[in-house]
C-alpha positions as CSV (number, residue, x, y, z in Angstrom):
1,M,-5.9,-43.2,-41.2
2,K,-7.3,-42.4,-37.7
3,D,-8.6,-45.3,-35.7
4,K,-11.4,-43.3,-34.1
5,I,-13.7,-40.5,-35.2
6,V,-13.0,-37.3,-33.3
7,V,-16.3,-35.6,-32.3
8,G,-16.4,-32.1,-30.8
9,I,-19.4,-31.0,-28.7
10,I,-20.0,-27.4,-27.9
11,G,-22.2,-27.0,-24.8
12,A,-22.2,-29.3,-21.8
13,G,-25.8,-28.8,-20.7
14,S,-28.1,-31.8,-20.6
15,M,-28.3,-32.1,-24.4
16,G,-24.6,-31.6,-25.1
17,A,-23.6,-34.0,-22.3
18,G,-26.1,-36.5,-23.6
19,I,-24.8,-36.3,-27.1
20,A,-21.2,-36.7,-25.7
21,Q,-22.3,-39.9,-23.9
22,V,-23.9,-41.3,-27.1
23,A,-20.8,-40.6,-29.2
24,A,-18.5,-42.0,-26.5
25,N,-20.6,-45.1,-26.2
26,A,-20.0,-45.6,-29.9
27,D,-16.2,-45.4,-29.2
28,C,-15.6,-42.0,-30.7
29,D,-13.0,-39.7,-29.2
30,V,-15.2,-36.9,-27.7
31,L,-14.0,-33.4,-26.9
32,L,-16.5,-31.6,-24.7
33,F,-16.4,-27.8,-24.5
34,D,-18.4,-25.3,-22.5
35,N,-17.8,-21.6,-21.7
36,S,-18.3,-22.6,-18.1
37,L,-15.7,-25.1,-16.8
38,E,-18.0,-25.7,-13.8
39,V,-20.9,-26.7,-16.1
40,A,-18.6,-29.1,-18.0
41,E,-17.2,-30.7,-14.8
42,N,-20.7,-31.1,-13.3
43,A,-21.8,-32.8,-16.6
44,M,-19.0,-35.3,-16.1
45,I,-19.9,-35.9,-12.4
46,K,-23.6,-36.5,-13.5
47,L,-22.5,-38.8,-16.3
48,K,-20.4,-40.9,-13.9
49,K,-23.4,-41.3,-11.6
50,V,-25.6,-42.3,-14.5
51,L,-23.0,-44.9,-15.6
52,I,-22.7,-46.3,-12.1
53,R,-26.5,-46.8,-12.0
54,L,-26.4,-48.5,-15.4
55,V,-23.7,-50.9,-14.2
56,E,-25.7,-51.7,-11.0
57,K,-28.7,-52.5,-13.2
58,D,-26.6,-54.7,-15.5
59,K,-27.4,-52.5,-18.5
60,I,-23.7,-52.1,-19.2
61,T,-20.4,-53.6,-17.9
62,H,-17.9,-51.9,-15.6
63,E,-15.4,-52.0,-18.5
64,K,-17.9,-50.3,-20.8
65,S,-18.5,-47.6,-18.2
66,N,-14.8,-46.9,-17.9
67,A,-14.4,-46.9,-21.7
68,I,-17.2,-44.3,-22.1
69,I,-15.6,-42.0,-19.5
70,S,-12.1,-42.4,-21.0
71,N,-13.5,-41.5,-24.5
72,I,-14.6,-38.0,-23.2
73,R,-12.1,-35.2,-22.6
74,L,-13.0,-31.8,-21.3
75,I,-11.3,-28.9,-23.2
76,N,-11.1,-25.3,-22.3
77,S,-10.9,-23.7,-25.8
78,I,-12.5,-24.3,-29.2
79,D,-8.9,-24.2,-30.6
80,Q,-8.6,-27.8,-29.5
81,F,-11.2,-28.8,-32.1
82,K,-8.6,-28.5,-34.8
83,N,-8.4,-32.2,-35.5
84,A,-12.1,-32.9,-35.2
85,D,-14.0,-34.8,-37.9
86,L,-17.4,-33.6,-36.7
87,V,-18.4,-30.8,-34.3
88,I,-21.9,-30.6,-32.9
89,E,-23.2,-27.4,-31.3
90,A,-25.8,-27.8,-28.5
91,I,-26.1,-24.3,-26.9
92,V,-28.8,-21.8,-26.3
93,E,-31.5,-21.4,-29.1
94,N,-30.3,-17.9,-30.1
95,L,-29.6,-17.4,-33.8
96,E,-26.9,-14.7,-33.5
97,I,-25.0,-16.5,-30.7
98,K,-24.9,-19.7,-32.7
99,K,-23.8,-17.9,-35.9
100,S,-21.0,-16.3,-33.9
101,V,-19.8,-19.6,-32.6
102,F,-19.8,-21.2,-36.0
103,S,-17.9,-18.3,-37.5
104,N,-15.2,-18.7,-34.8
105,L,-15.2,-22.5,-35.1
106,E,-14.7,-22.5,-38.8
107,A,-11.4,-20.6,-38.4
108,V,-10.1,-23.5,-36.2
109,V,-11.3,-26.8,-37.8
110,G,-9.9,-28.4,-40.9
111,K,-11.7,-28.0,-44.2
112,N,-13.0,-31.6,-44.1
113,C,-14.6,-31.2,-40.7
114,I,-18.4,-31.4,-40.7
115,I,-20.0,-28.7,-38.6
116,A,-23.5,-29.4,-37.2
117,T,-26.2,-27.8,-35.1
118,N,-28.6,-29.5,-32.7
119,T,-31.1,-26.7,-33.1
120,S,-34.8,-27.8,-32.7
121,S,-36.4,-24.6,-34.1
122,L,-33.9,-22.4,-36.0
123,S,-33.2,-22.3,-39.7
124,V,-30.3,-24.6,-40.5
125,T,-29.8,-22.8,-43.8
126,N,-29.5,-19.4,-42.0
127,L,-27.0,-20.9,-39.5
128,A,-25.0,-22.4,-42.4
129,S,-24.7,-18.9,-43.9
130,S,-22.4,-18.0,-41.1
131,C,-19.7,-20.3,-42.6
132,T,-17.4,-19.6,-45.5
133,L,-17.9,-23.3,-46.4
134,P,-21.6,-23.8,-45.8
135,N,-21.6,-27.0,-47.9
136,R,-20.2,-28.9,-44.9
137,F,-22.8,-27.6,-42.5
138,I,-25.9,-29.7,-41.4
139,G,-28.5,-30.1,-38.7
140,I,-28.3,-33.1,-36.4
141,H,-31.3,-32.8,-34.0
142,F,-31.3,-35.2,-31.1
143,F,-34.2,-35.5,-28.7
144,N,-33.8,-35.1,-24.9
145,P,-32.5,-37.2,-23.2
146,A,-30.2,-38.1,-26.1
147,P,-28.9,-41.4,-24.7
148,L,-32.5,-42.8,-24.3
149,M,-34.4,-41.3,-27.2
150,P,-33.8,-43.3,-30.3
151,L,-34.7,-40.7,-32.9
152,V,-32.4,-38.2,-34.6
153,E,-33.6,-35.8,-37.3
154,I,-30.9,-35.2,-40.0
155,V,-31.6,-31.8,-41.5
156,P,-29.5,-30.7,-44.5
157,A,-29.3,-26.9,-45.1
158,L,-30.0,-25.6,-48.6
159,Q,-26.2,-25.4,-49.0
160,T,-25.3,-28.9,-47.6
161,D,-23.3,-31.2,-49.9
162,E,-25.0,-34.6,-50.5
163,V,-21.7,-36.4,-49.5
164,V,-21.9,-34.6,-46.1
165,L,-25.5,-35.8,-45.7
166,Q,-24.6,-39.4,-46.4
167,K,-21.6,-39.3,-44.0
168,V,-23.6,-37.9,-41.2
169,N,-26.4,-40.4,-41.8
170,E,-23.8,-43.2,-41.5
171,F,-22.1,-41.7,-38.4
172,I,-25.4,-41.4,-36.5
173,K,-26.6,-44.9,-37.5
174,K,-23.4,-46.3,-36.1
175,W,-24.1,-44.5,-32.9
176,G,-27.2,-46.8,-32.6
177,K,-29.8,-44.1,-33.5
178,T,-32.9,-44.2,-35.7
179,N,-32.4,-41.5,-38.4
180,V,-34.9,-39.6,-40.4
181,I,-34.1,-37.0,-43.0
182,A,-36.1,-33.7,-42.8
183,K,-36.4,-30.7,-45.0
184,D,-35.1,-27.5,-43.4
185,T,-38.5,-26.0,-42.5
186,P,-39.7,-24.8,-39.1
187,G,-40.0,-27.6,-36.5
188,F,-38.6,-30.1,-39.0
189,I,-40.8,-33.3,-38.7
190,V,-41.6,-33.9,-35.0
191,N,-42.0,-30.4,-33.7
192,R,-44.0,-29.4,-36.7
193,I,-46.4,-32.3,-36.8
194,A,-46.9,-32.5,-33.0
195,R,-48.1,-28.9,-32.6
196,P,-51.8,-29.8,-32.6
197,F,-51.3,-32.2,-29.8
198,Y,-50.6,-29.2,-27.6
199,G,-52.3,-26.4,-29.6
200,E,-55.7,-28.1,-30.1
201,A,-55.8,-29.4,-26.5
202,L,-55.2,-25.8,-25.3
203,R,-57.9,-24.5,-27.7
204,I,-60.4,-27.1,-26.3
205,Y,-59.5,-25.9,-22.8
206,D,-59.7,-22.2,-23.7
207,E,-63.2,-22.8,-25.2
208,G,-64.3,-24.3,-21.9
209,I,-65.2,-27.6,-23.5
210,A,-63.1,-29.7,-21.0
211,D,-60.6,-29.3,-18.3
212,F,-56.9,-30.4,-18.4
213,N,-57.4,-33.8,-16.9
214,T,-60.4,-34.7,-19.1
215,I,-58.4,-33.9,-22.3
216,D,-55.4,-35.9,-21.0
217,V,-57.6,-38.9,-20.1
218,A,-59.1,-38.7,-23.6
219,M,-55.8,-39.0,-25.3
220,K,-54.5,-41.8,-23.0
221,E,-57.6,-43.9,-22.5
222,I,-59.1,-43.6,-26.0
223,G,-56.0,-42.9,-28.0
224,G,-53.4,-44.9,-26.2
225,F,-50.9,-42.1,-25.8
226,R,-48.5,-42.5,-22.9
227,M,-49.0,-39.0,-21.7
228,G,-51.8,-36.5,-22.3
229,P,-50.9,-33.1,-23.7
230,F,-51.0,-31.2,-20.4
231,E,-49.0,-33.8,-18.6
232,L,-46.5,-33.7,-21.4
233,M,-46.3,-29.9,-21.4
234,D,-45.7,-30.0,-17.7
235,F,-43.0,-32.6,-18.2
236,I,-41.3,-30.6,-21.0
237,G,-41.8,-27.2,-19.2
238,N,-44.3,-24.6,-20.2
239,D,-41.6,-22.1,-20.9
240,V,-39.8,-24.5,-23.3
241,N,-43.0,-25.7,-25.1
242,Y,-44.3,-22.1,-25.4
243,A,-41.0,-20.9,-26.8
244,V,-41.0,-23.6,-29.5
245,T,-44.7,-22.9,-30.3
246,E,-44.0,-19.2,-30.7
247,S,-40.9,-19.8,-32.8
248,V,-42.8,-22.2,-35.2
249,F,-45.7,-19.7,-35.4
250,K,-43.4,-16.8,-36.3
251,S,-41.3,-18.9,-38.7
252,F,-44.5,-19.9,-40.6
253,F,-45.3,-16.2,-41.1
254,C,-48.1,-16.4,-38.4
255,D,-50.0,-19.3,-40.0
256,P,-53.1,-19.7,-37.7
257,R,-52.5,-23.5,-37.6
258,Y,-49.5,-22.8,-35.2
259,K,-51.1,-20.0,-33.2
260,P,-49.9,-20.0,-29.6
261,S,-52.4,-20.1,-26.7
262,F,-52.8,-17.2,-24.2
263,T,-53.3,-19.8,-21.5
264,Q,-49.8,-21.3,-22.0
265,K,-48.3,-17.9,-22.3
266,Q,-49.7,-16.8,-19.0
267,Y,-48.7,-20.0,-17.3
268,A,-45.2,-19.5,-18.5
269,E,-45.2,-15.8,-17.3
270,A,-46.6,-16.9,-13.9
271,G,-43.7,-19.3,-13.5
272,W,-46.1,-22.3,-13.5
273,L,-43.7,-24.3,-15.7
274,G,-44.8,-27.8,-14.7
275,R,-42.9,-30.4,-12.8
276,K,-39.7,-28.4,-12.4
277,S,-41.6,-25.6,-10.5
278,S,-44.0,-28.1,-8.7
279,K,-46.9,-26.3,-10.4
280,G,-48.2,-26.2,-14.0
281,Y,-51.4,-27.4,-15.4
282,Y,-51.2,-29.8,-12.4
283,S,-49.7,-29.4,-8.9
284,Y,-46.9,-31.8,-8.0
285,H,-45.4,-33.2,-4.8
286,E,-42.2,-35.2,-5.2
287,G,-42.8,-35.4,-8.9
288,K,-46.4,-36.8,-8.6
289,I,-49.6,-35.2,-9.5
290,V,-51.6,-34.4,-6.4
291,N,-54.9,-33.0,-7.9
292,E,-58.2,-34.8,-7.5
293,F,-60.5,-35.3,-10.5
294,S,-64.0,-36.3,-11.3
295,K,-64.6,-39.1,-13.8
296,P,-65.2,-37.8,-17.4
297,N,-68.0,-38.8,-19.7
298,K,-66.9,-41.4,-22.4
299,N,-68.7,-39.7,-25.2
300,E,-67.0,-36.5,-24.3
301,L,-63.6,-38.3,-24.3
302,E,-64.2,-39.7,-27.8
303,K,-65.0,-36.3,-29.3
304,I,-61.9,-34.7,-27.8
305,F,-59.6,-37.5,-28.9
306,K,-61.0,-37.4,-32.5
307,R,-60.7,-33.7,-32.8
308,I,-57.0,-33.7,-31.7
309,L,-56.2,-36.8,-33.8
310,V,-57.6,-35.4,-37.1
311,M,-55.6,-32.2,-36.6
312,L,-52.5,-34.3,-36.1
313,I,-53.3,-36.4,-39.2
314,N,-53.9,-33.2,-41.2
315,E,-50.5,-31.9,-40.2
316,A,-48.7,-35.2,-41.1
317,A,-50.5,-35.3,-44.4
318,D,-49.4,-31.7,-45.2
319,A,-45.8,-32.5,-44.2
320,L,-45.9,-35.3,-46.8
321,Y,-47.6,-33.1,-49.4
322,L,-44.9,-30.4,-49.0
323,N,-42.0,-32.9,-49.2
324,I,-40.9,-32.2,-45.6
325,A,-40.0,-35.9,-45.3
326,S,-40.8,-39.3,-46.8
327,K,-43.9,-41.2,-45.7
328,S,-41.9,-43.8,-43.9
329,D,-39.8,-41.2,-42.1
330,I,-42.9,-39.2,-41.0
331,E,-44.3,-42.4,-39.4
332,L,-41.0,-43.4,-37.8
333,A,-40.4,-39.9,-36.5
334,M,-43.7,-39.6,-34.6
335,Q,-43.4,-43.1,-33.1
336,K,-39.7,-42.9,-32.1
337,G,-39.5,-39.1,-31.4
338,V,-42.6,-38.6,-29.3
339,N,-43.8,-42.2,-28.7
340,Y,-47.1,-42.0,-30.6
341,P,-48.9,-45.3,-30.4
342,K,-49.3,-45.5,-34.2
343,G,-48.0,-43.7,-37.2
344,L,-50.4,-40.9,-38.0
345,L,-50.7,-41.7,-41.7
346,A,-51.5,-45.4,-40.9
347,W,-54.0,-44.1,-38.4
348,A,-55.6,-42.0,-41.1
349,D,-56.1,-45.1,-43.2
350,E,-57.7,-46.8,-40.2
351,L,-60.1,-44.0,-39.6
352,G,-60.8,-43.5,-43.3
353,I,-59.4,-40.6,-45.2
354,E,-62.9,-39.4,-46.1
355,N,-63.9,-39.4,-42.4
356,C,-60.9,-37.3,-41.5
357,V,-61.7,-34.8,-44.2
358,N,-65.3,-34.6,-43.1
359,D,-64.3,-34.0,-39.5
360,L,-61.9,-31.2,-40.5
361,D,-64.5,-29.6,-42.8
362,N,-67.0,-29.6,-40.0
363,L,-64.5,-27.8,-37.7
364,Y,-63.9,-25.3,-40.5
365,K,-67.7,-24.8,-41.0
366,L,-68.0,-24.1,-37.3
367,Y,-65.1,-21.7,-36.9
368,H,-64.4,-20.4,-40.4
369,E,-60.7,-20.3,-39.4
370,D,-57.8,-21.2,-41.7
371,R,-56.5,-23.2,-38.7
372,Y,-58.9,-26.0,-39.8
373,R,-58.2,-26.1,-43.5
374,V,-57.8,-29.5,-44.9
375,S,-54.5,-30.6,-46.5
376,V,-54.8,-30.7,-50.3
377,L,-53.3,-34.2,-50.1
378,L,-56.1,-35.5,-47.8
379,R,-58.8,-33.9,-49.9
380,N,-57.4,-35.4,-53.2
381,M,-57.1,-38.8,-51.6
382,A,-60.7,-38.7,-50.3
383,E,-62.0,-37.9,-53.8
384,V,-60.4,-41.0,-55.3
385,N,-60.8,-43.2,-52.2
386,S,-57.1,-43.9,-51.8
387,T,-55.0,-44.7,-48.7
388,F,-51.5,-44.0,-47.5
389,F,-50.6,-47.7,-47.2
């Protein structure tokens, strides 16, 4: 029996390198492959710098740093994955490219090797179909940066064997992560439920109700969120966030709840991507916002916060209603995956389910858009005066 789990990583970008660090930290033998040897070598140079800083800050010992580095080996061909127990793909979000990689990979690895994708927006079931043994395929969605973010969404494909799901769950827990299990639907848990945080904020801006800063202040000062939606979109990158929004919208057969914003599309097209381009919804100098703002009205802030919050609650309730994940995993995912100050279902109890339903119904009466339809679960709960917890 092998002493160590052998983990293959395909893609040495920030996500792939981060996953490699996490696995190596858990004392796995890690094989890191990228089509570009230069990218892979640069990933190792960056990792060594990160580990030096962690040693300097007394976060890890010098011995642990050396162990992490020695656990990772760069390889120049996927043929070297033949003895891997688990291979995780972390490359470009392109369905056909990924399927081609998995088809080639399956010809190399042993029949007991688990094949996984780190996709955040593509169908795990569709990707699994590229394999002749799709029952050993699964989604393992880390959040960036993987070494720091505690949450991992485990996403079984329709074809995934239950034993594979259990094994992966055990593997990732041993890596020190907080796991949640999500149904294979667009956006899984976090990227699905979080859409209104961005989408409704953009809608409020598009309507001329408030500017970027006022909306951000509402979510931070009234809601207790660490970052406002526009700050966060600038941090993520408008190109990345828009691409996810567009993907989720198309994957849900153009459900108006996930409709993208022309504002975000145009900012992405203009190259106003946020921090990485020094201009997005805000302007930046050395990573700091340089805009000046007027002080917003508190009543205005309350209304903005409540509107975005009830949309988030509605999305969380619908995810539960449609069996996307368990109640506890939904709460855990939003707090650990995107640092929400509270679980959305617990927040709904605090506000009152009937109040949430009334706020959403008022938005629907105003707009007559399906975007504001109330989750069946919320409406049923309001009628019998029940709570989530």
